[in-house]
mmCIF file of the N, C-alpha and C atoms, coordinates in Angstrom:
data_MODEL
# 
_entry.id   MODEL 
# 
loop_
_atom_site.group_PDB 
_atom_site.id 
_atom_site.type_symbol 
_atom_site.label_atom_id 
_atom_site.label_alt_id 
_atom_site.label_comp_id 
_atom_site.label_asym_id 
_atom_site.label_entity_id 
_atom_site.label_seq_id 
_atom_site.pdbx_PDB_ins_code 
_atom_site.Cartn_x 
_atom_site.Cartn_y 
_atom_site.Cartn_z 
_atom_site.occupancy 
_atom_site.B_iso_or_equiv 
_atom_site.pdbx_formal_charge 
_atom_site.auth_seq_id 
_atom_site.auth_comp_id 
_atom_site.auth_asym_id 
_atom_site.auth_atom_id 
_atom_site.pdbx_PDB_model_num 
ATOM 1   N N  . UNK A 1 1  ? 20.382 4.870  -60.939 1.00 0.00 ? 1  UNK A N  1 
ATOM 2   C CA . UNK A 1 1  ? 21.422 4.150  -61.732 1.00 0.00 ? 1  UNK A CA 1 
ATOM 3   C C  . UNK A 1 1  ? 21.880 2.850  -61.892 1.00 0.00 ? 1  UNK A C  1 
ATOM 4   N N  . UNK A 1 2  ? 20.949 2.381  -61.364 1.00 0.00 ? 2  UNK A N  1 
ATOM 5   C CA . UNK A 1 2  ? 21.260 0.623  -61.200 1.00 0.00 ? 2  UNK A CA 1 
ATOM 6   C C  . UNK A 1 2  ? 20.669 -0.363 -62.518 1.00 0.00 ? 2  UNK A C  1 
ATOM 7   N N  . UNK A 1 3  ? 20.036 0.717  -63.278 1.00 0.00 ? 3  UNK A N  1 
ATOM 8   C CA . UNK A 1 3  ? 18.901 -0.262 -64.206 1.00 0.00 ? 3  UNK A CA 1 
ATOM 9   C C  . UNK A 1 3  ? 20.072 -0.138 -65.362 1.00 0.00 ? 3  UNK A C  1 
ATOM 10  N N  . UNK A 1 4  ? 19.406 -0.936 -66.484 1.00 0.00 ? 4  UNK A N  1 
ATOM 11  C CA . UNK A 1 4  ? 20.083 -1.992 -67.198 1.00 0.00 ? 4  UNK A CA 1 
ATOM 12  C C  . UNK A 1 4  ? 19.913 -1.274 -68.539 1.00 0.00 ? 4  UNK A C  1 
ATOM 13  N N  . UNK A 1 5  ? 20.894 -0.338 -69.225 1.00 0.00 ? 5  UNK A N  1 
ATOM 14  C CA . UNK A 1 5  ? 20.993 0.400  -70.388 1.00 0.00 ? 5  UNK A CA 1 
ATOM 15  C C  . UNK A 1 5  ? 21.002 -0.416 -71.677 1.00 0.00 ? 5  UNK A C  1 
ATOM 16  N N  . UNK A 1 6  ? 20.304 -0.229 -72.805 1.00 0.00 ? 6  UNK A N  1 
ATOM 17  C CA . UNK A 1 6  ? 20.274 -0.610 -73.917 1.00 0.00 ? 6  UNK A CA 1 
ATOM 18  C C  . UNK A 1 6  ? 21.584 -0.443 -74.612 1.00 0.00 ? 6  UNK A C  1 
ATOM 19  N N  . UNK A 1 7  ? 21.974 -1.182 -75.711 1.00 0.00 ? 7  UNK A N  1 
ATOM 20  C CA . UNK A 1 7  ? 23.296 -0.928 -76.394 1.00 0.00 ? 7  UNK A CA 1 
ATOM 21  C C  . UNK A 1 7  ? 23.079 0.677  -76.929 1.00 0.00 ? 7  UNK A C  1 
ATOM 22  N N  . UNK A 1 8  ? 22.043 1.298  -77.623 1.00 0.00 ? 8  UNK A N  1 
ATOM 23  C CA . UNK A 1 8  ? 22.267 2.564  -77.981 1.00 0.00 ? 8  UNK A CA 1 
ATOM 24  C C  . UNK A 1 8  ? 21.834 3.934  -76.807 1.00 0.00 ? 8  UNK A C  1 
ATOM 25  N N  . UNK A 1 9  ? 21.222 3.253  -75.668 1.00 0.00 ? 9  UNK A N  1 
ATOM 26  C CA . UNK A 1 9  ? 21.546 4.340  -74.626 1.00 0.00 ? 9  UNK A CA 1 
ATOM 27  C C  . UNK A 1 9  ? 22.980 3.970  -73.895 1.00 0.00 ? 9  UNK A C  1 
ATOM 28  N N  . UNK A 1 10 ? 23.949 3.129  -73.958 1.00 0.00 ? 10 UNK A N  1 
ATOM 29  C CA . UNK A 1 10 ? 24.838 3.169  -73.598 1.00 0.00 ? 10 UNK A CA 1 
ATOM 30  C C  . UNK A 1 10 ? 25.905 4.065  -74.537 1.00 0.00 ? 10 UNK A C  1 
ATOM 31  N N  . UNK A 1 11 ? 25.916 3.801  -75.568 1.00 0.00 ? 11 UNK A N  1 
ATOM 32  C CA . UNK A 1 11 ? 26.400 4.795  -76.934 1.00 0.00 ? 11 UNK A CA 1 
ATOM 33  C C  . UNK A 1 11 ? 26.095 6.394  -76.661 1.00 0.00 ? 11 UNK A C  1 
ATOM 34  N N  . UNK A 1 12 ? 24.700 6.291  -76.397 1.00 0.00 ? 12 UNK A N  1 
ATOM 35  C CA . UNK A 1 12 ? 24.790 7.754  -76.236 1.00 0.00 ? 12 UNK A CA 1 
ATOM 36  C C  . UNK A 1 12 ? 25.374 8.279  -75.049 1.00 0.00 ? 12 UNK A C  1 
ATOM 37  N N  . UNK A 1 13 ? 25.716 7.632  -73.565 1.00 0.00 ? 13 UNK A N  1 
ATOM 38  C CA . UNK A 1 13 ? 25.934 8.011  -72.515 1.00 0.00 ? 13 UNK A CA 1 
ATOM 39  C C  . UNK A 1 13 ? 27.519 8.213  -72.706 1.00 0.00 ? 13 UNK A C  1 
ATOM 40  N N  . UNK A 1 14 ? 27.893 7.388  -73.411 1.00 0.00 ? 14 UNK A N  1 
ATOM 41  C CA . UNK A 1 14 ? 29.606 7.333  -73.894 1.00 0.00 ? 14 UNK A CA 1 
ATOM 42  C C  . UNK A 1 14 ? 29.921 8.719  -74.218 1.00 0.00 ? 14 UNK A C  1 
ATOM 43  N N  . UNK A 1 15 ? 28.890 8.896  -75.257 1.00 0.00 ? 15 UNK A N  1 
ATOM 44  C CA . UNK A 1 15 ? 29.203 10.117 -76.510 1.00 0.00 ? 15 UNK A CA 1 
ATOM 45  C C  . UNK A 1 15 ? 29.142 11.559 -75.593 1.00 0.00 ? 15 UNK A C  1 
ATOM 46  N N  . UNK A 1 16 ? 28.150 11.671 -74.299 1.00 0.00 ? 16 UNK A N  1 
ATOM 47  C CA . UNK A 1 16 ? 27.986 12.308 -73.555 1.00 0.00 ? 16 UNK A CA 1 
ATOM 48  C C  . UNK A 1 16 ? 29.271 12.986 -72.585 1.00 0.00 ? 16 UNK A C  1 
ATOM 49  N N  . UNK A 1 17 ? 29.932 11.606 -71.885 1.00 0.00 ? 17 UNK A N  1 
ATOM 50  C CA . UNK A 1 17 ? 30.999 11.557 -71.339 1.00 0.00 ? 17 UNK A CA 1 
ATOM 51  C C  . UNK A 1 17 ? 31.910 11.985 -71.650 1.00 0.00 ? 17 UNK A C  1 
ATOM 52  N N  . UNK A 1 18 ? 32.313 11.434 -73.302 1.00 0.00 ? 18 UNK A N  1 
ATOM 53  C CA . UNK A 1 18 ? 33.412 11.770 -74.185 1.00 0.00 ? 18 UNK A CA 1 
ATOM 54  C C  . UNK A 1 18 ? 33.362 13.474 -74.592 1.00 0.00 ? 18 UNK A C  1 
ATOM 55  N N  . UNK A 1 19 ? 32.078 14.161 -74.587 1.00 0.00 ? 19 UNK A N  1 
ATOM 56  C CA . UNK A 1 19 ? 31.787 15.837 -74.370 1.00 0.00 ? 19 UNK A CA 1 
ATOM 57  C C  . UNK A 1 19 ? 32.078 16.367 -73.327 1.00 0.00 ? 19 UNK A C  1 
ATOM 58  N N  . UNK A 1 20 ? 31.819 16.258 -72.787 1.00 0.00 ? 20 UNK A N  1 
ATOM 59  C CA . UNK A 1 20 ? 32.295 16.660 -71.376 1.00 0.00 ? 20 UNK A CA 1 
ATOM 60  C C  . UNK A 1 20 ? 33.411 16.589 -71.311 1.00 0.00 ? 20 UNK A C  1 
ATOM 61  N N  . UNK A 1 21 ? 34.266 15.384 -71.237 1.00 0.00 ? 21 UNK A N  1 
ATOM 62  C CA . UNK A 1 21 ? 35.768 15.074 -71.391 1.00 0.00 ? 21 UNK A CA 1 
ATOM 63  C C  . UNK A 1 21 ? 36.318 16.456 -72.220 1.00 0.00 ? 21 UNK A C  1 
ATOM 64  N N  . UNK A 1 22 ? 35.924 16.640 -73.496 1.00 0.00 ? 22 UNK A N  1 
ATOM 65  C CA . UNK A 1 22 ? 36.785 16.848 -74.683 1.00 0.00 ? 22 UNK A CA 1 
ATOM 66  C C  . UNK A 1 22 ? 36.194 18.870 -73.739 1.00 0.00 ? 22 UNK A C  1 
ATOM 67  N N  . UNK A 1 23 ? 35.346 18.792 -73.647 1.00 0.00 ? 23 UNK A N  1 
ATOM 68  C CA . UNK A 1 23 ? 35.003 20.214 -73.061 1.00 0.00 ? 23 UNK A CA 1 
ATOM 69  C C  . UNK A 1 23 ? 35.623 20.714 -71.978 1.00 0.00 ? 23 UNK A C  1 
ATOM 70  N N  . UNK A 1 24 ? 35.992 19.850 -70.709 1.00 0.00 ? 24 UNK A N  1 
ATOM 71  C CA . UNK A 1 24 ? 37.132 20.219 -69.857 1.00 0.00 ? 24 UNK A CA 1 
ATOM 72  C C  . UNK A 1 24 ? 38.529 20.441 -70.665 1.00 0.00 ? 24 UNK A C  1 
ATOM 73  N N  . UNK A 1 25 ? 38.931 19.612 -71.451 1.00 0.00 ? 25 UNK A N  1 
ATOM 74  C CA . UNK A 1 25 ? 40.159 19.611 -71.812 1.00 0.00 ? 25 UNK A CA 1 
ATOM 75  C C  . UNK A 1 25 ? 40.459 20.939 -72.233 1.00 0.00 ? 25 UNK A C  1 
ATOM 76  N N  . UNK A 1 26 ? 39.289 21.366 -73.488 1.00 0.00 ? 26 UNK A N  1 
ATOM 77  C CA . UNK A 1 26 ? 39.410 22.562 -74.039 1.00 0.00 ? 26 UNK A CA 1 
ATOM 78  C C  . UNK A 1 26 ? 39.119 23.909 -72.976 1.00 0.00 ? 26 UNK A C  1 
ATOM 79  N N  . UNK A 1 27 ? 38.494 23.888 -72.122 1.00 0.00 ? 27 UNK A N  1 
ATOM 80  C CA . UNK A 1 27 ? 38.448 24.751 -70.896 1.00 0.00 ? 27 UNK A CA 1 
ATOM 81  C C  . UNK A 1 27 ? 40.186 24.541 -70.402 1.00 0.00 ? 27 UNK A C  1 
ATOM 82  N N  . UNK A 1 28 ? 40.480 23.719 -70.102 1.00 0.00 ? 28 UNK A N  1 
ATOM 83  C CA . UNK A 1 28 ? 41.945 23.900 -69.569 1.00 0.00 ? 28 UNK A CA 1 
ATOM 84  C C  . UNK A 1 28 ? 43.104 24.458 -70.175 1.00 0.00 ? 28 UNK A C  1 
ATOM 85  N N  . UNK A 1 29 ? 43.120 24.419 -71.765 1.00 0.00 ? 29 UNK A N  1 
ATOM 86  C CA . UNK A 1 29 ? 43.773 25.021 -72.728 1.00 0.00 ? 29 UNK A CA 1 
ATOM 87  C C  . UNK A 1 29 ? 43.337 26.239 -72.595 1.00 0.00 ? 29 UNK A C  1 
ATOM 88  N N  . UNK A 1 30 ? 42.161 26.737 -72.341 1.00 0.00 ? 30 UNK A N  1 
ATOM 89  C CA . UNK A 1 30 ? 41.958 28.382 -72.833 1.00 0.00 ? 30 UNK A CA 1 
ATOM 90  C C  . UNK A 1 30 ? 42.616 28.611 -71.643 1.00 0.00 ? 30 UNK A C  1 
ATOM 91  N N  . UNK A 1 31 ? 41.988 28.484 -70.705 1.00 0.00 ? 31 UNK A N  1 
ATOM 92  C CA . UNK A 1 31 ? 42.280 28.740 -68.858 1.00 0.00 ? 31 UNK A CA 1 
ATOM 93  C C  . UNK A 1 31 ? 43.691 29.041 -68.697 1.00 0.00 ? 31 UNK A C  1 
ATOM 94  N N  . UNK A 1 32 ? 44.800 28.205 -69.317 1.00 0.00 ? 32 UNK A N  1 
ATOM 95  C CA . UNK A 1 32 ? 45.930 28.031 -69.028 1.00 0.00 ? 32 UNK A CA 1 
ATOM 96  C C  . UNK A 1 32 ? 46.589 29.143 -70.242 1.00 0.00 ? 32 UNK A C  1 
ATOM 97  N N  . UNK A 1 33 ? 45.984 29.135 -71.363 1.00 0.00 ? 33 UNK A N  1 
ATOM 98  C CA . UNK A 1 33 ? 46.447 30.497 -72.404 1.00 0.00 ? 33 UNK A CA 1 
ATOM 99  C C  . UNK A 1 33 ? 46.441 31.912 -71.807 1.00 0.00 ? 33 UNK A C  1 
ATOM 100 N N  . UNK A 1 34 ? 44.957 32.030 -70.924 1.00 0.00 ? 34 UNK A N  1 
ATOM 101 C CA . UNK A 1 34 ? 44.424 33.604 -70.699 1.00 0.00 ? 34 UNK A CA 1 
ATOM 102 C C  . UNK A 1 34 ? 44.845 33.703 -69.617 1.00 0.00 ? 34 UNK A C  1 
ATOM 103 N N  . UNK A 1 35 ? 45.338 32.848 -68.438 1.00 0.00 ? 35 UNK A N  1 
ATOM 104 C CA . UNK A 1 35 ? 46.586 32.765 -67.557 1.00 0.00 ? 35 UNK A CA 1 
ATOM 105 C C  . UNK A 1 35 ? 48.126 33.346 -67.776 1.00 0.00 ? 35 UNK A C  1 
ATOM 106 N N  . UNK A 1 36 ? 48.195 32.860 -68.922 1.00 0.00 ? 36 UNK A N  1 
ATOM 107 C CA . UNK A 1 36 ? 49.637 33.307 -69.690 1.00 0.00 ? 36 UNK A CA 1 
ATOM 108 C C  . UNK A 1 36 ? 49.698 34.418 -70.019 1.00 0.00 ? 36 UNK A C  1 
ATOM 109 N N  . UNK A 1 37 ? 48.499 34.867 -70.959 1.00 0.00 ? 37 UNK A N  1 
ATOM 110 C CA . UNK A 1 37 ? 48.478 36.194 -71.217 1.00 0.00 ? 37 UNK A CA 1 
ATOM 111 C C  . UNK A 1 37 ? 48.332 37.180 -70.032 1.00 0.00 ? 37 UNK A C  1 
ATOM 112 N N  . UNK A 1 38 ? 47.958 36.967 -69.280 1.00 0.00 ? 38 UNK A N  1 
ATOM 113 C CA . UNK A 1 38 ? 47.824 38.186 -68.078 1.00 0.00 ? 38 UNK A CA 1 
ATOM 114 C C  . UNK A 1 38 ? 49.277 37.808 -67.427 1.00 0.00 ? 38 UNK A C  1 
ATOM 115 N N  . UNK A 1 39 ? 49.779 36.941 -67.276 1.00 0.00 ? 39 UNK A N  1 
ATOM 116 C CA . UNK A 1 39 ? 51.388 36.938 -66.434 1.00 0.00 ? 39 UNK A CA 1 
ATOM 117 C C  . UNK A 1 39 ? 52.245 37.544 -67.366 1.00 0.00 ? 39 UNK A C  1 
ATOM 118 N N  . UNK A 1 40 ? 52.246 38.138 -68.756 1.00 0.00 ? 40 UNK A N  1 
ATOM 119 C CA . UNK A 1 40 ? 52.954 38.663 -69.787 1.00 0.00 ? 40 UNK A CA 1 
ATOM 120 C C  . UNK A 1 40 ? 52.696 39.756 -69.236 1.00 0.00 ? 40 UNK A C  1 
ATOM 121 N N  . UNK A 1 41 ? 51.289 40.317 -69.348 1.00 0.00 ? 41 UNK A N  1 
ATOM 122 C CA . UNK A 1 41 ? 51.084 41.615 -68.954 1.00 0.00 ? 41 UNK A CA 1 
ATOM 123 C C  . UNK A 1 41 ? 51.090 42.173 -67.827 1.00 0.00 ? 41 UNK A C  1 
ATOM 124 N N  . UNK A 1 42 ? 51.794 41.124 -66.646 1.00 0.00 ? 42 UNK A N  1 
ATOM 125 C CA . UNK A 1 42 ? 52.208 41.587 -65.264 1.00 0.00 ? 42 UNK A CA 1 
ATOM 126 C C  . UNK A 1 42 ? 51.063 41.759 -64.643 1.00 0.00 ? 42 UNK A C  1 
ATOM 127 N N  . UNK A 1 43 ? 49.741 40.928 -64.750 1.00 0.00 ? 43 UNK A N  1 
ATOM 128 C CA . UNK A 1 43 ? 48.617 41.294 -63.999 1.00 0.00 ? 43 UNK A CA 1 
ATOM 129 C C  . UNK A 1 43 ? 48.164 40.003 -63.372 1.00 0.00 ? 43 UNK A C  1 
ATOM 130 N N  . UNK A 1 44 ? 49.250 39.452 -62.491 1.00 0.00 ? 44 UNK A N  1 
ATOM 131 C CA . UNK A 1 44 ? 49.224 38.421 -61.670 1.00 0.00 ? 44 UNK A CA 1 
ATOM 132 C C  . UNK A 1 44 ? 48.523 38.708 -60.269 1.00 0.00 ? 44 UNK A C  1 
ATOM 133 N N  . UNK A 1 45 ? 48.111 39.912 -60.010 1.00 0.00 ? 45 UNK A N  1 
ATOM 134 C CA . UNK A 1 45 ? 47.675 40.403 -58.965 1.00 0.00 ? 45 UNK A CA 1 
ATOM 135 C C  . UNK A 1 45 ? 46.240 40.987 -59.172 1.00 0.00 ? 45 UNK A C  1 
ATOM 136 N N  . UNK A 1 46 ? 45.682 40.444 -60.125 1.00 0.00 ? 46 UNK A N  1 
ATOM 137 C CA . UNK A 1 46 ? 44.264 40.904 -60.150 1.00 0.00 ? 46 UNK A CA 1 
ATOM 138 C C  . UNK A 1 46 ? 43.130 40.166 -60.146 1.00 0.00 ? 46 UNK A C  1 
ATOM 139 N N  . UNK A 1 47 ? 41.960 40.362 -59.875 1.00 0.00 ? 47 UNK A N  1 
ATOM 140 C CA . UNK A 1 47 ? 40.802 39.427 -59.510 1.00 0.00 ? 47 UNK A CA 1 
ATOM 141 C C  . UNK A 1 47 ? 40.468 38.472 -60.818 1.00 0.00 ? 47 UNK A C  1 
ATOM 142 N N  . UNK A 1 48 ? 40.981 38.609 -61.542 1.00 0.00 ? 48 UNK A N  1 
ATOM 143 C CA . UNK A 1 48 ? 40.597 37.921 -63.343 1.00 0.00 ? 48 UNK A CA 1 
ATOM 144 C C  . UNK A 1 48 ? 41.413 36.964 -62.770 1.00 0.00 ? 48 UNK A C  1 
ATOM 145 N N  . UNK A 1 49 ? 42.764 36.841 -62.483 1.00 0.00 ? 49 UNK A N  1 
ATOM 146 C CA . UNK A 1 49 ? 43.846 35.900 -62.762 1.00 0.00 ? 49 UNK A CA 1 
ATOM 147 C C  . UNK A 1 49 ? 43.638 35.225 -61.554 1.00 0.00 ? 49 UNK A C  1 
ATOM 148 N N  . UNK A 1 50 ? 43.296 35.730 -60.207 1.00 0.00 ? 50 UNK A N  1 
ATOM 149 C CA . UNK A 1 50 ? 43.073 34.874 -59.020 1.00 0.00 ? 50 UNK A CA 1 
ATOM 150 C C  . UNK A 1 50 ? 41.911 34.179 -59.548 1.00 0.00 ? 50 UNK A C  1 
ATOM 151 N N  . UNK A 1 51 ? 40.878 34.441 -59.781 1.00 0.00 ? 51 UNK A N  1 
ATOM 152 C CA . UNK A 1 51 ? 39.781 33.349 -60.153 1.00 0.00 ? 51 UNK A CA 1 
ATOM 153 C C  . UNK A 1 51 ? 39.934 32.635 -61.535 1.00 0.00 ? 51 UNK A C  1 
ATOM 154 N N  . UNK A 1 52 ? 40.988 32.878 -62.718 1.00 0.00 ? 52 UNK A N  1 
ATOM 155 C CA . UNK A 1 52 ? 41.359 31.900 -63.398 1.00 0.00 ? 52 UNK A CA 1 
ATOM 156 C C  . UNK A 1 52 ? 42.228 31.020 -62.885 1.00 0.00 ? 52 UNK A C  1 
ATOM 157 N N  . UNK A 1 53 ? 42.904 31.415 -61.721 1.00 0.00 ? 53 UNK A N  1 
ATOM 158 C CA . UNK A 1 53 ? 43.918 30.020 -61.090 1.00 0.00 ? 53 UNK A CA 1 
ATOM 159 C C  . UNK A 1 53 ? 43.382 29.196 -60.474 1.00 0.00 ? 53 UNK A C  1 
ATOM 160 N N  . UNK A 1 54 ? 42.030 30.210 -59.866 1.00 0.00 ? 54 UNK A N  1 
ATOM 161 C CA . UNK A 1 54 ? 41.485 28.884 -58.972 1.00 0.00 ? 54 UNK A CA 1 
ATOM 162 C C  . UNK A 1 54 ? 40.700 27.736 -59.906 1.00 0.00 ? 54 UNK A C  1 
ATOM 163 N N  . UNK A 1 55 ? 40.222 28.431 -61.097 1.00 0.00 ? 55 UNK A N  1 
ATOM 164 C CA . UNK A 1 55 ? 39.342 27.533 -62.076 1.00 0.00 ? 55 UNK A CA 1 
ATOM 165 C C  . UNK A 1 55 ? 40.272 26.387 -62.868 1.00 0.00 ? 55 UNK A C  1 
ATOM 166 N N  . UNK A 1 56 ? 41.531 26.873 -63.017 1.00 0.00 ? 56 UNK A N  1 
ATOM 167 C CA . UNK A 1 56 ? 42.538 26.147 -63.039 1.00 0.00 ? 56 UNK A CA 1 
ATOM 168 C C  . UNK A 1 56 ? 42.724 24.862 -62.285 1.00 0.00 ? 56 UNK A C  1 
ATOM 169 N N  . UNK A 1 57 ? 42.655 24.819 -61.260 1.00 0.00 ? 57 UNK A N  1 
ATOM 170 C CA . UNK A 1 57 ? 43.059 24.171 -60.162 1.00 0.00 ? 57 UNK A CA 1 
ATOM 171 C C  . UNK A 1 57 ? 41.821 22.995 -60.189 1.00 0.00 ? 57 UNK A C  1 
ATOM 172 N N  . UNK A 1 58 ? 40.840 23.817 -60.059 1.00 0.00 ? 58 UNK A N  1 
ATOM 173 C CA . UNK A 1 58 ? 39.180 22.997 -60.042 1.00 0.00 ? 58 UNK A CA 1 
ATOM 174 C C  . UNK A 1 58 ? 39.219 22.115 -61.077 1.00 0.00 ? 58 UNK A C  1 
ATOM 175 N N  . UNK A 1 59 ? 39.385 22.542 -62.441 1.00 0.00 ? 59 UNK A N  1 
ATOM 176 C CA . UNK A 1 59 ? 39.869 21.975 -63.661 1.00 0.00 ? 59 UNK A CA 1 
ATOM 177 C C  . UNK A 1 59 ? 40.533 20.637 -63.593 1.00 0.00 ? 59 UNK A C  1 
ATOM 178 N N  . UNK A 1 60 ? 41.781 21.211 -62.991 1.00 0.00 ? 60 UNK A N  1 
ATOM 179 C CA . UNK A 1 60 ? 43.086 20.019 -62.852 1.00 0.00 ? 60 UNK A CA 1 
ATOM 180 C C  . UNK A 1 60 ? 42.518 19.103 -62.004 1.00 0.00 ? 60 UNK A C  1 
ATOM 181 N N  . UNK A 1 61 ? 41.920 19.453 -60.923 1.00 0.00 ? 61 UNK A N  1 
ATOM 182 C CA . UNK A 1 61 ? 41.304 18.430 -59.913 1.00 0.00 ? 61 UNK A CA 1 
ATOM 183 C C  . UNK A 1 61 ? 40.386 17.201 -60.787 1.00 0.00 ? 61 UNK A C  1 
ATOM 184 N N  . UNK A 1 62 ? 39.355 17.966 -61.172 1.00 0.00 ? 62 UNK A N  1 
ATOM 185 C CA . UNK A 1 62 ? 38.328 16.908 -62.375 1.00 0.00 ? 62 UNK A CA 1 
ATOM 186 C C  . UNK A 1 62 ? 39.189 16.144 -63.196 1.00 0.00 ? 62 UNK A C  1 
ATOM 187 N N  . UNK A 1 63 ? 40.064 16.875 -64.111 1.00 0.00 ? 63 UNK A N  1 
ATOM 188 C CA . UNK A 1 63 ? 40.558 16.271 -64.722 1.00 0.00 ? 63 UNK A CA 1 
ATOM 189 C C  . UNK A 1 63 ? 41.697 14.656 -63.878 1.00 0.00 ? 63 UNK A C  1 
ATOM 190 N N  . UNK A 1 64 ? 41.735 14.932 -63.309 1.00 0.00 ? 64 UNK A N  1 
ATOM 191 C CA . UNK A 1 64 ? 42.752 13.796 -62.352 1.00 0.00 ? 64 UNK A CA 1 
ATOM 192 C C  . UNK A 1 64 ? 41.600 12.562 -61.966 1.00 0.00 ? 64 UNK A C  1 
ATOM 193 N N  . UNK A 1 65 ? 40.349 13.080 -62.140 1.00 0.00 ? 65 UNK A N  1 
ATOM 194 C CA . UNK A 1 65 ? 39.645 11.981 -61.722 1.00 0.00 ? 65 UNK A CA 1 
ATOM 195 C C  . UNK A 1 65 ? 39.425 11.134 -62.883 1.00 0.00 ? 65 UNK A C  1 
ATOM 196 N N  . UNK A 1 66 ? 39.516 11.953 -64.084 1.00 0.00 ? 66 UNK A N  1 
ATOM 197 C CA . UNK A 1 66 ? 39.256 10.806 -65.761 1.00 0.00 ? 66 UNK A CA 1 
ATOM 198 C C  . UNK A 1 66 ? 40.771 10.383 -65.663 1.00 0.00 ? 66 UNK A C  1 
ATOM 199 N N  . UNK A 1 67 ? 42.000 10.697 -65.292 1.00 0.00 ? 67 UNK A N  1 
ATOM 200 C CA . UNK A 1 67 ? 43.530 10.116 -65.380 1.00 0.00 ? 67 UNK A CA 1 
ATOM 201 C C  . UNK A 1 67 ? 43.402 9.076  -64.518 1.00 0.00 ? 67 UNK A C  1 
ATOM 202 N N  . UNK A 1 68 ? 42.696 8.937  -63.443 1.00 0.00 ? 68 UNK A N  1 
ATOM 203 C CA . UNK A 1 68 ? 43.053 7.726  -62.565 1.00 0.00 ? 68 UNK A CA 1 
ATOM 204 C C  . UNK A 1 68 ? 42.455 6.468  -63.201 1.00 0.00 ? 68 UNK A C  1 
ATOM 205 N N  . UNK A 1 69 ? 40.927 6.801  -64.085 1.00 0.00 ? 69 UNK A N  1 
ATOM 206 C CA . UNK A 1 69 ? 40.572 5.874  -64.656 1.00 0.00 ? 69 UNK A CA 1 
ATOM 207 C C  . UNK A 1 69 ? 41.005 5.513  -65.794 1.00 0.00 ? 69 UNK A C  1 
ATOM 208 N N  . UNK A 1 70 ? 42.114 6.593  -66.441 1.00 0.00 ? 70 UNK A N  1 
ATOM 209 C CA . UNK A 1 70 ? 42.898 5.900  -67.370 1.00 0.00 ? 70 UNK A CA 1 
ATOM 210 C C  . UNK A 1 70 ? 42.214 6.390  -68.845 1.00 0.00 ? 70 UNK A C  1 
ATOM 211 N N  . UNK A 1 71 ? 41.451 7.677  -68.475 1.00 0.00 ? 71 UNK A N  1 
ATOM 212 C CA . UNK A 1 71 ? 40.868 8.100  -69.794 1.00 0.00 ? 71 UNK A CA 1 
ATOM 213 C C  . UNK A 1 71 ? 41.292 9.513  -70.443 1.00 0.00 ? 71 UNK A C  1 
ATOM 214 N N  . UNK A 1 72 ? 42.128 9.630  -69.677 1.00 0.00 ? 72 UNK A N  1 
ATOM 215 C CA . UNK A 1 72 ? 42.714 11.062 -70.550 1.00 0.00 ? 72 UNK A CA 1 
ATOM 216 C C  . UNK A 1 72 ? 44.335 10.633 -70.125 1.00 0.00 ? 72 UNK A C  1 
# 
């Protein structure tokens, strides 16, 4: 981690970080939509719903790390 990056390496690394962030935001949206669909169907006690609710919490935690750095 202590190595100096070239400008090109730094740009590539930034692009990878941005791709991860975009994927995180996308997954948050998809998870929230699926939870809403299950909620509307009255399926809040299913294993799928519980797993998605846990995933939503994990995604929220990850997003908060980006938010703390002003990246979201």
